[in-house]
C-alpha positions as YAML, in Angstrom:
chain: A
units: angstrom
residues:
- id: 1
  name: MET
  ca: [25.43, 44.22, -55.45]
- id: 2
  name: ILE
  ca: [24.76, 41.54, -53.30]
- id: 3
  name: GLU
  ca: [21.35, 41.63, -51.46]
- id: 4
  name: ARG
  ca: [21.46, 40.46, -47.83]
- id: 5
  name: ILE
  ca: [18.56, 37.84, -47.06]
- id: 6
  name: PRO
  ca: [17.37, 38.41, -43.49]
- id: 7
  name: LYS
  ca: [18.03, 35.39, -41.19]
- id: 8
  name: PRO
  ca: [14.88, 33.38, -40.38]
- id: 9
  name: GLU
  ca: [13.84, 33.86, -36.93]
- id: 10
  name: ILE
  ca: [13.74, 30.64, -34.89]
- id: 11
  name: ASP
  ca: [10.18, 29.96, -33.74]
- id: 12
  name: GLU
  ca: [9.96, 29.95, -30.04]
- id: 13
  name: ARG
  ca: [7.84, 26.95, -29.72]
- id: 14
  name: ARG
  ca: [10.06, 24.93, -32.06]
- id: 15
  name: ARG
  ca: [13.10, 25.80, -29.97]
- id: 16
  name: ARG
  ca: [11.50, 24.74, -26.75]
- id: 17
  name: LEU
  ca: [10.24, 21.70, -28.29]
- id: 18
  name: SER
  ca: [13.65, 20.58, -29.41]
- id: 19
  name: ALA
  ca: [15.29, 21.46, -26.09]
- id: 20
  name: ALA
  ca: [12.52, 19.06, -24.35]
- id: 21
  name: LEU
  ca: [13.14, 16.49, -26.81]
- id: 22
  name: LEU
  ca: [16.94, 16.67, -26.31]
- id: 23
  name: LEU
  ca: [16.78, 16.75, -22.60]
- id: 24
  name: SER
  ca: [14.08, 14.26, -22.21]
- id: 25
  name: PRO
  ca: [16.31, 11.17, -21.80]
- id: 26
  name: ILE
  ca: [18.11, 12.90, -18.97]
- id: 27
  name: VAL
  ca: [15.21, 14.56, -17.25]
- id: 28
  name: ALA
  ca: [12.23, 11.86, -17.42]
- id: 29
  name: PRO
  ca: [14.07, 9.22, -15.10]
- id: 30
  name: LEU
  ca: [14.49, 11.89, -12.66]
- id: 31
  name: ALA
  ca: [10.81, 12.96, -12.82]
- id: 32
  name: VAL
  ca: [9.30, 9.36, -12.64]
- id: 33
  name: LYS
  ca: [7.99, 8.95, -8.72]
- id: 34
  name: ALA
  ca: [9.25, 5.83, -7.30]
- id: 35
  name: ALA
  ca: [6.33, 3.34, -6.67]
- id: 36
  name: GLY
  ca: [5.91, 2.32, -3.24]
- id: 37
  name: PRO
  ca: [5.62, -1.42, -2.22]
- id: 38
  name: SER
  ca: [2.45, -3.09, -3.70]
- id: 39
  name: ILE
  ca: [-0.17, -4.95, -1.88]
- id: 40
  name: GLU
  ca: [-3.36, -6.53, -3.21]
- id: 41
  name: VAL
  ca: [-6.54, -6.45, -0.79]
- id: 42
  name: TRP
  ca: [-9.64, -8.74, -0.70]
- id: 43
  name: THR
  ca: [-12.39, -6.93, 1.07]
- id: 44
  name: GLY
  ca: [-15.28, -8.25, 3.06]
- id: 45
  name: PRO
  ca: [-18.79, -7.90, 1.43]
- id: 46
  name: SER
  ca: [-19.84, -4.13, 1.76]
- id: 47
  name: CYS
  ca: [-17.36, -3.47, 4.67]
- id: 48
  name: GLY
  ca: [-16.67, 0.43, 4.96]
- id: 49
  name: CYS
  ca: [-13.71, -0.11, 7.50]
- id: 50
  name: CYS
  ca: [-11.81, -2.30, 4.93]
- id: 51
  name: HIS
  ca: [-11.92, 0.74, 2.40]
- id: 52
  name: ASP
  ca: [-10.90, 2.93, 5.28]
- id: 53
  name: TRP
  ca: [-7.81, 0.67, 5.65]
- id: 54
  name: VAL
  ca: [-7.01, 0.62, 2.10]
- id: 55
  name: GLU
  ca: [-6.91, 4.42, 2.00]
- id: 56
  name: HIS
  ca: [-4.74, 4.19, 5.14]
- id: 57
  name: LEU
  ca: [-2.10, 2.08, 3.16]
- id: 58
  name: ARG
  ca: [-2.41, 4.52, 0.23]
- id: 59
  name: ALA
  ca: [-1.73, 7.56, 2.41]
- id: 60
  name: ASN
  ca: [1.37, 5.50, 3.62]
- id: 61
  name: GLY
  ca: [2.95, 5.01, 0.34]
- id: 62
  name: PHE
  ca: [1.46, 1.50, -0.79]
- id: 63
  name: ASP
  ca: [0.33, 0.92, -4.28]
- id: 64
  name: VAL
  ca: [-2.95, -1.06, -3.64]
- id: 65
  name: THR
  ca: [-5.00, -3.22, -5.82]
- id: 66
  name: THR
  ca: [-8.53, -4.23, -4.20]
- id: 67
  name: HIS
  ca: [-10.96, -6.61, -4.96]
- id: 68
  name: ASP
  ca: [-14.46, -6.44, -3.55]
- id: 69
  name: GLY
  ca: [-14.89, -9.82, -1.86]
- id: 70
  name: GLY
  ca: [-12.80, -13.02, -1.77]
- id: 71
  name: ASN
  ca: [-11.03, -12.43, 1.50]
- id: 72
  name: SER
  ca: [-11.93, -15.89, 2.92]
- id: 73
  name: GLU
  ca: [-10.24, -17.52, -0.28]
- id: 74
  name: ALA
  ca: [-7.27, -15.32, -0.14]
- id: 75
  name: ARG
  ca: [-6.64, -15.99, 3.55]
- id: 76
  name: THR
  ca: [-7.02, -19.94, 2.62]
- id: 77
  name: ARG
  ca: [-4.50, -19.59, -0.18]
- id: 78
  name: LEU
  ca: [-2.05, -17.61, 1.71]
- id: 79
  name: GLY
  ca: [-2.36, -20.04, 4.61]
- id: 80
  name: MET
  ca: [-3.49, -17.60, 7.45]
- id: 81
  name: PRO
  ca: [-5.17, -19.78, 9.96]
- id: 82
  name: VAL
  ca: [-8.77, -18.51, 10.33]
- id: 83
  name: ASP
  ca: [-8.05, -18.11, 14.08]
- id: 84
  name: TYR
  ca: [-6.28, -14.87, 12.90]
- id: 85
  name: GLY
  ca: [-8.90, -13.65, 10.46]
- id: 86
  name: SER
  ca: [-10.48, -10.36, 10.24]
- id: 87
  name: CYS
  ca: [-12.74, -8.66, 7.53]
- id: 88
  name: HIS
  ca: [-10.07, -8.35, 4.82]
- id: 89
  name: THR
  ca: [-6.82, -10.00, 3.59]
- id: 90
  name: GLY
  ca: [-4.00, -8.47, 1.82]
- id: 91
  name: GLU
  ca: [-0.95, -9.82, 0.09]
- id: 92
  name: ALA
  ca: [2.45, -8.03, -0.20]
- id: 93
  name: ALA
  ca: [5.38, -9.79, -1.38]
- id: 94
  name: GLY
  ca: [4.14, -13.18, -0.58]
- id: 95
  name: TYR
  ca: [3.04, -12.43, 3.00]
- id: 96
  name: ALA
  ca: [-0.65, -12.32, 4.33]
- id: 97
  name: ILE
  ca: [-1.65, -9.13, 5.74]
- id: 98
  name: GLU
  ca: [-4.82, -9.98, 7.86]
- id: 99
  name: GLY
  ca: [-7.22, -7.09, 9.33]
- id: 100
  name: HIS
  ca: [-6.49, -3.81, 10.29]
- id: 101
  name: VAL
  ca: [-2.65, -3.98, 10.55]
- id: 102
  name: PRO
  ca: [-1.03, -0.59, 10.54]
- id: 103
  name: ALA
  ca: [0.90, 0.35, 7.43]
- id: 104
  name: ARG
  ca: [4.04, 1.09, 9.68]
- id: 105
  name: GLU
  ca: [4.22, -2.77, 10.53]
- id: 106
  name: VAL
  ca: [3.74, -3.67, 6.83]
- id: 107
  name: HIS
  ca: [6.70, -1.56, 6.00]
- id: 108
  name: ARG
  ca: [8.64, -3.19, 8.80]
- id: 109
  name: LEU
  ca: [7.47, -6.68, 7.64]
- id: 110
  name: LEU
  ca: [8.80, -6.22, 4.12]
- id: 111
  name: GLU
  ca: [12.05, -4.55, 5.27]
- id: 112
  name: GLU
  ca: [12.78, -7.64, 7.79]
- id: 113
  name: ARG
  ca: [11.62, -10.42, 5.72]
- id: 114
  name: PRO
  ca: [11.12, -13.03, 8.46]
- id: 115
  name: ASP
  ca: [10.35, -16.52, 7.62]
- id: 116
  name: ALA
  ca: [6.68, -16.17, 8.39]
- id: 117
  name: ILE
  ca: [2.91, -16.54, 6.71]
- id: 118
  name: GLY
  ca: [2.40, -12.68, 7.52]
- id: 119
  name: LEU
  ca: [0.80, -10.23, 9.79]
- id: 120
  name: SER
  ca: [-2.47, -10.15, 11.67]
- id: 121
  name: VAL
  ca: [-4.59, -7.87, 13.80]
- id: 122
  name: PRO
  ca: [-7.48, -10.37, 14.70]
- id: 123
  name: ALA
  ca: [-11.10, -9.18, 15.04]
- id: 124
  name: MET
  ca: [-11.59, -5.46, 14.43]
- id: 125
  name: PRO
  ca: [-10.22, -3.49, 17.34]
- id: 126
  name: ARG
  ca: [-11.45, 0.25, 17.59]
- id: 127
  name: GLY
  ca: [-8.63, 2.68, 16.95]
- id: 128
  name: SER
  ca: [-6.72, 0.38, 14.64]
- id: 129
  name: PRO
  ca: [-6.41, 1.74, 11.15]
- id: 130
  name: GLY
  ca: [-9.57, 1.96, 9.38]
- id: 131
  name: MET
  ca: [-11.52, 1.44, 12.66]
- id: 132
  name: ASP
  ca: [-10.53, 5.02, 13.98]
- id: 133
  name: GLY
  ca: [-12.12, 8.27, 14.11]
- id: 134
  name: PRO
  ca: [-15.35, 9.78, 14.96]
- id: 135
  name: ALA
  ca: [-17.41, 7.08, 13.65]
- id: 136
  name: TYR
  ca: [-16.03, 4.81, 16.24]
- id: 137
  name: GLY
  ca: [-16.50, 7.33, 18.89]
- id: 138
  name: ASN
  ca: [-12.70, 7.89, 18.89]
- id: 139
  name: VAL
  ca: [-11.96, 5.02, 21.15]
- id: 140
  name: ARG
  ca: [-8.88, 3.11, 21.11]
- id: 141
  name: ASP
  ca: [-8.83, -0.36, 22.17]
- id: 142
  name: PRO
  ca: [-5.50, -1.86, 23.07]
- id: 143
  name: TYR
  ca: [-4.46, -4.50, 20.29]
- id: 144
  name: ASP
  ca: [-1.50, -6.45, 19.18]
- id: 145
  name: VAL
  ca: [-0.38, -7.20, 15.60]
- id: 146
  name: LEU
  ca: [0.81, -10.59, 15.28]
- id: 147
  name: LEU
  ca: [3.53, -12.17, 13.33]
- id: 148
  name: VAL
  ca: [1.91, -15.27, 12.26]
- id: 149
  name: ARG
  ca: [4.42, -18.22, 11.88]
- id: 150
  name: ARG
  ca: [4.80, -20.79, 9.40]
- id: 151
  name: ASP
  ca: [3.66, -23.56, 11.88]
- id: 152
  name: GLY
  ca: [0.39, -21.38, 12.48]
- id: 153
  name: SER
  ca: [1.65, -20.03, 15.83]
- id: 154
  name: ALA
  ca: [1.85, -16.43, 16.67]
- id: 155
  name: VAL
  ca: [4.08, -13.98, 18.55]
- id: 156
  name: VAL
  ca: [3.53, -10.38, 19.27]
- id: 157
  name: TYR
  ca: [5.17, -8.12, 16.67]
- id: 158
  name: GLN
  ca: [3.96, -4.96, 18.00]
- id: 159
  name: SER
  ca: [1.61, -3.86, 20.53]
- id: 160
  name: TYR
  ca: [-0.59, -0.81, 20.66]
- id: 161
  name: ARG
  ca: [-1.99, 0.51, 23.88]
...
């Protein structure tokens, strides 16, 4: 008489692990979140609004690397004239981003790719990203985002009123 040997039961964890390993080359690329555009930012010494602007960029899809201090040196290295200066300087795809430039305009710049040094919101207008909210009395000053050309001149890229 032949004795029947019971079929070993497949361990549920082993089966799930095997399935995961087999499917991982297919599923993993789909699960990777597309990284947003990168921007490197040099802030002014102990400047709170700089960090608020960085958070505005992150909230709008940017992958931000920050450096405390060094904004004057970054501005000079990127060729941004001091007349268009502010409390922080960013670099995105080789463009200088000076001051409280809205993320929307940085995205537009990276899409259009004009022959320019970059964008600037000179000074620190209330109501611009990082200079907004209750800490500034919810005041909204009109301001312009300037496209700074290679010759150092500038044109209005976008007005905020």
